[in-house]
A tleap script that builds the chain and sets N, CA, C and O, in Angstrom:
source leaprc.protein.ff14SB
mol = sequence {
  NMET SER PRO SER SER GLU ILE GLU VAL VAL
  LEU PRO ALA ALA LEU HIE ALA ARG PRO ALA
  GLY ALA VAL VAL ARG ALA VAL ALA PRO PHE
  GLN ALA SER VAL GLN VAL ARG ARG ASP ASP
  ARG ALA ALA ASP ALA ARG SER ALA LEU ARG
  LEU MET SER LEU GLY ALA GLU ALA GLY SER
  THR VAL THR VAL VAL ALA THR GLY GLY ASP
  ALA PRO GLU ALA ALA ALA ALA VAL ALA GLU
  VAL LEU ARG THR ALA CSER
}
set mol.1.N position { 0.845 -1.186 0.000 }
set mol.1.CA position { 0.000 0.000 0.000 }
set mol.1.C position { 0.887 1.245 0.000 }
set mol.1.O position { 1.879 1.306 0.725 }
set mol.2.N position { 0.529 2.223 -0.805 }
set mol.2.CA position { 1.278 3.482 -0.871 }
set mol.2.C position { 1.040 4.306 0.372 }
set mol.2.O position { -0.050 4.267 0.942 }
set mol.3.N position { 2.048 5.056 0.804 }
set mol.3.CA position { 1.842 5.964 1.924 }
set mol.3.C position { 0.780 7.006 1.579 }
set mol.3.O position { 0.610 7.379 0.419 }
set mol.4.N position { 0.083 7.460 2.587 }
set mol.4.CA position { -0.891 8.535 2.381 }
set mol.4.C position { -0.828 9.482 3.557 }
set mol.4.O position { -0.302 9.158 4.622 }
set mol.5.N position { -1.377 10.658 3.335 }
set mol.5.CA position { -1.366 11.675 4.374 }
set mol.5.C position { -2.596 12.549 4.211 }
set mol.5.O position { -3.016 12.838 3.091 }
set mol.6.N position { -3.171 12.968 5.324 }
set mol.6.CA position { -4.342 13.839 5.311 }
set mol.6.C position { -4.152 14.905 6.384 }
set mol.6.O position { -3.892 14.593 7.546 }
set mol.7.N position { -4.287 16.173 5.978 }
set mol.7.CA position { -4.073 17.293 6.902 }
set mol.7.C position { -5.206 18.300 6.739 }
set mol.7.O position { -5.510 18.712 5.620 }
set mol.8.N position { -5.838 18.703 7.851 }
set mol.8.CA position { -6.869 19.742 7.807 }
set mol.8.C position { -6.217 21.101 8.013 }
set mol.8.O position { -5.309 21.255 8.829 }
set mol.9.N position { -6.702 22.094 7.251 }
set mol.9.CA position { -6.150 23.449 7.322 }
set mol.9.C position { -7.302 24.447 7.336 }
set mol.9.O position { -8.232 24.337 6.537 }
set mol.10.N position { -7.243 25.422 8.245 }
set mol.10.CA position { -8.177 26.544 8.229 }
set mol.10.C position { -7.491 27.664 7.457 }
set mol.10.O position { -6.410 28.115 7.836 }
set mol.11.N position { -8.117 28.108 6.382 }
set mol.11.CA position { -7.503 29.112 5.512 }
set mol.11.C position { -7.532 30.502 6.133 }
set mol.11.O position { -8.586 30.947 6.587 }
set mol.12.N position { -6.395 31.197 6.162 }
set mol.12.CA position { -6.374 32.571 6.669 }
set mol.12.C position { -6.879 33.564 5.620 }
set mol.12.O position { -7.248 34.688 5.960 }
set mol.13.N position { -6.897 33.155 4.347 }
set mol.13.CA position { -7.349 34.006 3.246 }
set mol.13.C position { -8.054 33.127 2.220 }
set mol.13.O position { -7.897 31.907 2.232 }
set mol.14.N position { -8.821 33.738 1.343 }
set mol.14.CA position { -9.512 32.985 0.299 }
set mol.14.C position { -8.509 32.307 -0.620 }
set mol.14.O position { -7.386 32.780 -0.793 }
set mol.15.N position { -8.925 31.210 -1.198 }
set mol.15.CA position { -8.073 30.460 -2.114 }
set mol.15.C position { -8.251 31.047 -3.517 }
set mol.15.O position { -8.905 30.455 -4.376 }
set mol.16.N position { -7.659 32.214 -3.726 }
set mol.16.CA position { -7.735 32.916 -5.006 }
set mol.16.C position { -6.489 32.609 -5.827 }
set mol.16.O position { -5.743 31.692 -5.481 }
set mol.17.N position { -6.246 33.343 -6.895 }
set mol.17.CA position { -5.188 33.022 -7.856 }
set mol.17.C position { -3.793 32.928 -7.241 }
set mol.17.O position { -3.060 31.982 -7.531 }
set mol.18.N position { -3.420 33.874 -6.412 }
set mol.18.CA position { -2.057 33.869 -5.868 }
set mol.18.C position { -1.784 32.645 -4.990 }
set mol.18.O position { -0.795 31.952 -5.227 }
set mol.19.N position { -2.617 32.349 -3.988 }
set mol.19.CA position { -2.335 31.154 -3.186 }
set mol.19.C position { -2.511 29.857 -3.980 }
set mol.19.O position { -1.803 28.881 -3.729 }
set mol.20.N position { -3.441 29.837 -4.927 }
set mol.20.CA position { -3.609 28.635 -5.751 }
set mol.20.C position { -2.338 28.375 -6.562 }
set mol.20.O position { -1.895 27.232 -6.677 }
set mol.21.N position { -1.759 29.428 -7.118 }
set mol.21.CA position { -0.499 29.287 -7.851 }
set mol.21.C position { 0.632 28.823 -6.948 }
set mol.21.O position { 1.481 28.034 -7.361 }
set mol.22.N position { 0.640 29.319 -5.704 }
set mol.22.CA position { 1.669 28.901 -4.750 }
set mol.22.C position { 1.525 27.418 -4.409 }
set mol.22.O position { 2.526 26.725 -4.226 }
set mol.23.N position { 0.295 26.930 -4.324 }
set mol.23.CA position { 0.067 25.507 -4.073 }
set mol.23.C position { 0.609 24.676 -5.235 }
set mol.23.O position { 1.283 23.669 -5.023 }
set mol.24.N position { 0.312 25.101 -6.458 }
set mol.24.CA position { 0.793 24.383 -7.644 }
set mol.24.C position { 2.320 24.318 -7.635 }
set mol.24.O position { 2.897 23.268 -7.919 }
set mol.25.N position { 2.972 25.426 -7.311 }
set mol.25.CA position { 4.440 25.431 -7.254 }
set mol.25.C position { 4.956 24.547 -6.123 }
set mol.25.O position { 5.988 23.892 -6.273 }
set mol.26.N position { 4.252 24.520 -4.997 }
set mol.26.CA position { 4.691 23.717 -3.849 }
set mol.26.C position { 4.614 22.229 -4.133 }
set mol.26.O position { 5.460 21.468 -3.665 }
set mol.27.N position { 3.626 21.804 -4.883 }
set mol.27.CA position { 3.433 20.375 -5.135 }
set mol.27.C position { 4.285 19.877 -6.314 }
set mol.27.O position { 4.484 18.672 -6.465 }
set mol.28.N position { 4.779 20.781 -7.134 }
set mol.28.CA position { 5.512 20.399 -8.354 }
set mol.28.C position { 6.681 19.437 -8.134 }
set mol.28.O position { 6.844 18.519 -8.938 }
set mol.29.N position { 7.501 19.592 -7.097 }
set mol.29.CA position { 8.652 18.692 -6.950 }
set mol.29.C position { 8.295 17.268 -6.512 }
set mol.29.O position { 9.155 16.387 -6.522 }
set mol.30.N position { 7.058 17.040 -6.136 }
set mol.30.CA position { 6.662 15.755 -5.563 }
set mol.30.C position { 6.002 14.850 -6.593 }
set mol.30.O position { 5.384 15.322 -7.547 }
set mol.31.N position { 6.140 13.551 -6.388 }
set mol.31.CA position { 5.501 12.557 -7.245 }
set mol.31.C position { 4.095 12.201 -6.759 }
set mol.31.O position { 3.295 11.667 -7.527 }
set mol.32.N position { 3.792 12.488 -5.511 }
set mol.32.CA position { 2.510 12.112 -4.919 }
set mol.32.C position { 1.341 12.768 -5.657 }
set mol.32.O position { 1.477 13.835 -6.256 }
set mol.33.N position { 0.217 12.111 -5.595 }
set mol.33.CA position { -1.043 12.672 -6.069 }
set mol.33.C position { -1.633 13.456 -4.901 }
set mol.33.O position { -1.802 12.908 -3.812 }
set mol.34.N position { -1.948 14.728 -5.115 }
set mol.34.CA position { -2.415 15.581 -4.023 }
set mol.34.C position { -3.733 16.238 -4.415 }
set mol.34.O position { -3.862 16.807 -5.498 }
set mol.35.N position { -4.706 16.150 -3.515 }
set mol.35.CA position { -5.985 16.818 -3.690 }
set mol.35.C position { -6.230 17.744 -2.514 }
set mol.35.O position { -5.769 17.501 -1.399 }
set mol.36.N position { -6.975 18.819 -2.792 }
set mol.36.CA position { -7.473 19.688 -1.738 }
set mol.36.C position { -8.985 19.522 -1.754 }
set mol.36.O position { -9.620 19.661 -2.799 }
set mol.37.N position { -9.560 19.225 -0.594 }
set mol.37.CA position { -10.997 18.970 -0.499 }
set mol.37.C position { -11.673 19.995 0.393 }
set mol.37.O position { -11.142 20.411 1.423 }
set mol.38.N position { -12.850 20.383 -0.033 }
set mol.38.CA position { -13.690 21.280 0.764 }
set mol.38.C position { -15.114 20.760 0.657 }
set mol.38.O position { -15.668 20.652 -0.437 }
set mol.39.N position { -15.689 20.444 1.785 }
set mol.39.CA position { -17.026 19.846 1.830 }
set mol.39.C position { -17.038 18.608 0.929 }
set mol.39.O position { -16.245 17.691 1.142 }
set mol.40.N position { -17.913 18.565 -0.060 }
set mol.40.CA position { -18.007 17.390 -0.928 }
set mol.40.C position { -17.293 17.582 -2.267 }
set mol.40.O position { -17.517 16.817 -3.204 }
set mol.41.N position { -16.433 18.601 -2.358 }
set mol.41.CA position { -15.714 18.899 -3.602 }
set mol.41.C position { -14.223 18.643 -3.422 }
set mol.41.O position { -13.684 18.785 -2.324 }
set mol.42.N position { -13.571 18.266 -4.510 }
set mol.42.CA position { -12.132 18.010 -4.477 }
set mol.42.C position { -11.488 18.613 -5.716 }
set mol.42.O position { -12.105 18.676 -6.780 }
set mol.43.N position { -10.237 19.058 -5.570 }
set mol.43.CA position { -9.490 19.634 -6.689 }
set mol.43.C position { -8.069 19.103 -6.667 }
set mol.43.O position { -7.465 18.947 -5.606 }
set mol.44.N position { -7.551 18.832 -7.838 }
set mol.44.CA position { -6.162 18.426 -7.999 }
set mol.44.C position { -5.275 19.607 -7.627 }
set mol.44.O position { -5.474 20.711 -8.134 }
set mol.45.N position { -4.310 19.391 -6.758 }
set mol.45.CA position { -3.438 20.477 -6.302 }
set mol.45.C position { -2.489 20.959 -7.390 }
set mol.45.O position { -1.788 21.951 -7.191 }
set mol.46.N position { -2.447 20.291 -8.522 }
set mol.46.CA position { -1.592 20.714 -9.639 }
set mol.46.C position { -2.327 21.637 -10.606 }
set mol.46.O position { -1.768 22.019 -11.633 }
set mol.47.N position { -3.577 22.003 -10.292 }
set mol.47.CA position { -4.373 22.869 -11.158 }
set mol.47.C position { -4.897 24.076 -10.381 }
set mol.47.O position { -5.786 23.943 -9.539 }
set mol.48.N position { -4.343 25.249 -10.669 }
set mol.48.CA position { -4.784 26.464 -9.980 }
set mol.48.C position { -6.263 26.737 -10.236 }
set mol.48.O position { -6.980 27.144 -9.322 }
set mol.49.N position { -6.725 26.521 -11.451 }
set mol.49.CA position { -8.136 26.775 -11.759 }
set mol.49.C position { -9.059 25.864 -10.965 }
set mol.49.O position { -10.092 26.306 -10.461 }
set mol.50.N position { -8.695 24.613 -10.854 }
set mol.50.CA position { -9.528 23.685 -10.079 }
set mol.50.C position { -9.511 24.049 -8.595 }
set mol.50.O position { -10.536 23.954 -7.919 }
set mol.51.N position { -8.355 24.462 -8.092 }
set mol.51.CA position { -8.287 24.891 -6.694 }
set mol.51.C position { -9.198 26.089 -6.445 }
set mol.51.O position { -9.928 26.128 -5.454 }
set mol.52.N position { -9.150 27.064 -7.348 }
set mol.52.CA position { -9.995 28.244 -7.185 }
set mol.52.C position { -11.478 27.891 -7.286 }
set mol.52.O position { -12.316 28.562 -6.685 }
set mol.53.N position { -11.807 26.844 -8.041 }
set mol.53.CA position { -13.211 26.455 -8.212 }
set mol.53.C position { -13.820 25.881 -6.933 }
set mol.53.O position { -15.036 25.705 -6.855 }
set mol.54.N position { -12.994 25.588 -5.936 }
set mol.54.CA position { -13.524 25.112 -4.659 }
set mol.54.C position { -14.307 26.200 -3.931 }
set mol.54.O position { -15.136 25.903 -3.071 }
set mol.55.N position { -14.043 27.456 -4.276 }
set mol.55.CA position { -14.742 28.560 -3.627 }
set mol.55.C position { -14.423 28.693 -2.149 }
set mol.55.O position { -15.265 29.142 -1.370 }
set mol.56.N position { -13.226 28.310 -1.757 }
set mol.56.CA position { -12.830 28.346 -0.349 }
set mol.56.C position { -12.497 29.775 0.069 }
set mol.56.O position { -11.593 30.398 -0.487 }
set mol.57.N position { -13.223 30.281 1.040 }
set mol.57.CA position { -13.034 31.632 1.559 }
set mol.57.C position { -12.188 31.597 2.828 }
set mol.57.O position { -11.936 30.531 3.388 }
set mol.58.N position { -11.760 32.754 3.266 }
set mol.58.CA position { -11.028 32.859 4.530 }
set mol.58.C position { -11.868 32.240 5.639 }
set mol.58.O position { -13.070 32.487 5.728 }
set mol.59.N position { -11.239 31.445 6.471 }
set mol.59.CA position { -11.932 30.777 7.567 }
set mol.59.C position { -12.476 29.401 7.204 }
set mol.59.O position { -12.886 28.646 8.086 }
set mol.60.N position { -12.484 29.065 5.906 }
set mol.60.CA position { -12.924 27.738 5.470 }
set mol.60.C position { -11.919 26.687 5.923 }
set mol.60.O position { -10.723 26.959 6.034 }
set mol.61.N position { -12.414 25.499 6.179 }
set mol.61.CA position { -11.535 24.374 6.471 }
set mol.61.C position { -11.439 23.509 5.225 }
set mol.61.O position { -12.452 23.105 4.656 }
set mol.62.N position { -10.217 23.232 4.812 }
set mol.62.CA position { -9.974 22.336 3.686 }
set mol.62.C position { -9.122 21.176 4.184 }
set mol.62.O position { -8.458 21.270 5.217 }
set mol.63.N position { -9.154 20.096 3.439 }
set mol.63.CA position { -8.352 18.935 3.777 }
set mol.63.C position { -7.412 18.645 2.622 }
set mol.63.O position { -7.840 18.554 1.471 }
set mol.64.N position { -6.141 18.501 2.928 }
set mol.64.CA position { -5.133 18.142 1.941 }
set mol.64.C position { -4.938 16.636 2.045 }
set mol.64.O position { -4.618 16.117 3.114 }
set mol.65.N position { -5.134 15.935 0.927 }
set mol.65.CA position { -5.017 14.486 0.893 }
set mol.65.C position { -3.985 14.117 -0.165 }
set mol.65.O position { -4.106 14.504 -1.327 }
set mol.66.N position { -2.978 13.372 0.244 }
set mol.66.CA position { -1.918 12.968 -0.680 }
set mol.66.C position { -1.710 11.461 -0.590 }
set mol.66.O position { -1.807 10.863 0.482 }
set mol.67.N position { -1.421 10.864 -1.745 }
set mol.67.CA position { -1.099 9.445 -1.789 }
set mol.67.C position { 0.119 9.251 -2.681 }
set mol.67.O position { 0.294 9.960 -3.672 }
set mol.68.N position { 0.943 8.303 -2.330 }
set mol.68.CA position { 2.145 8.019 -3.103 }
set mol.68.C position { 3.364 7.999 -2.208 }
set mol.68.O position { 3.267 8.231 -1.003 }
set mol.69.N position { 4.504 7.725 -2.797 }
set mol.69.CA position { 5.747 7.546 -2.058 }
set mol.69.C position { 6.163 8.711 -1.189 }
set mol.69.O position { 6.688 8.507 -0.094 }
set mol.70.N position { 5.942 9.928 -1.654 }
set mol.70.CA position { 6.337 11.100 -0.875 }
set mol.70.C position { 5.116 11.886 -0.388 }
set mol.70.O position { 5.162 13.108 -0.253 }
set mol.71.N position { 4.032 11.165 -0.129 }
set mol.71.CA position { 2.772 11.791 0.276 }
set mol.71.C position { 2.887 12.663 1.529 }
set mol.71.O position { 2.393 13.790 1.515 }
set mol.72.N position { 3.513 12.196 2.604 }
set mol.72.CA position { 3.575 13.044 3.799 }
set mol.72.C position { 4.273 14.378 3.540 }
set mol.72.O position { 3.829 15.420 4.023 }
set mol.73.N position { 5.351 14.342 2.786 }
set mol.73.CA position { 6.095 15.571 2.491 }
set mol.73.C position { 5.293 16.491 1.575 }
set mol.73.O position { 5.278 17.706 1.772 }
set mol.74.N position { 4.626 15.915 0.577 }
set mol.74.CA position { 3.826 16.711 -0.347 }
set mol.74.C position { 2.651 17.361 0.376 }
set mol.74.O position { 2.383 18.547 0.183 }
set mol.75.N position { 1.953 16.594 1.202 }
set mol.75.CA position { 0.816 17.140 1.950 }
set mol.75.C position { 1.274 18.248 2.892 }
set mol.75.O position { 0.611 19.279 3.007 }
set mol.76.N position { 2.386 18.044 3.555 }
set mol.76.CA position { 2.911 19.056 4.474 }
set mol.76.C position { 3.283 20.341 3.733 }
set mol.76.O position { 3.035 21.436 4.236 }
set mol.77.N position { 3.872 20.218 2.550 }
set mol.77.CA position { 4.259 21.405 1.768 }
set mol.77.C position { 3.028 22.189 1.348 }
set mol.77.O position { 3.012 23.417 1.443 }
set mol.78.N position { 1.995 21.493 0.883 }
set mol.78.CA position { 0.763 22.172 0.467 }
set mol.78.C position { 0.068 22.798 1.677 }
set mol.78.O position { -0.388 23.939 1.606 }
set mol.79.N position { -0.013 22.068 2.773 }
set mol.79.CA position { -0.655 22.596 3.973 }
set mol.79.C position { 0.050 23.865 4.467 }
set mol.79.O position { -0.608 24.817 4.888 }
set mol.80.N position { 1.372 23.877 4.416 }
set mol.80.CA position { 2.114 25.059 4.853 }
set mol.80.C position { 1.792 26.274 3.976 }
set mol.80.O position { 1.621 27.381 4.487 }
set mol.81.N position { 1.710 26.072 2.685 }
set mol.81.CA position { 1.343 27.173 1.782 }
set mol.81.C position { -0.054 27.680 2.129 }
set mol.81.O position { -0.272 28.889 2.206 }
set mol.82.N position { -0.990 26.775 2.336 }
set mol.82.CA position { -2.359 27.187 2.644 }
set mol.82.C position { -2.458 27.905 3.987 }
set mol.82.O position { -3.233 28.851 4.129 }
set mol.83.N position { -1.685 27.466 4.963 }
set mol.83.CA position { -1.709 28.099 6.297 }
set mol.83.C position { -1.168 29.520 6.277 }
set mol.83.O position { -1.537 30.340 7.118 }
set mol.84.N position { -0.296 29.812 5.323 }
set mol.84.CA position { 0.357 31.131 5.290 }
set mol.84.C position { -0.127 31.977 4.125 }
set mol.84.O position { 0.411 33.059 3.887 }
set mol.85.N position { -1.130 31.508 3.396 }
set mol.85.CA position { -1.643 32.231 2.211 }
set mol.85.C position { -2.210 33.595 2.617 }
set mol.85.O position { -2.795 33.770 3.686 }
set mol.86.N position { -2.006 34.544 1.712 }
set mol.86.CA position { -2.603 35.869 1.958 }
set mol.86.C position { -3.163 36.428 0.693 }
set mol.86.O position { -3.707 37.532 0.693 }
savepdb mol mol.pdb
quit
């Protein structure tokens, strides 16, 4: 079974173009498959447009879910970007 990781994050700012782009850049070095989930919706962390389509506003809770060999590191990198987004 591949390693997996799941991290909940409360967003300090809306998930608009700038933080979505930062997420895409953060996940780029990793091989893991990474999704950001909000309520019943999910977006591939490698797509800024899909991330923005989640409609996540400041104060929203999202879940970062990663699977694959470097899943814990990939999830942690994305979660850190989301925690510090402005």
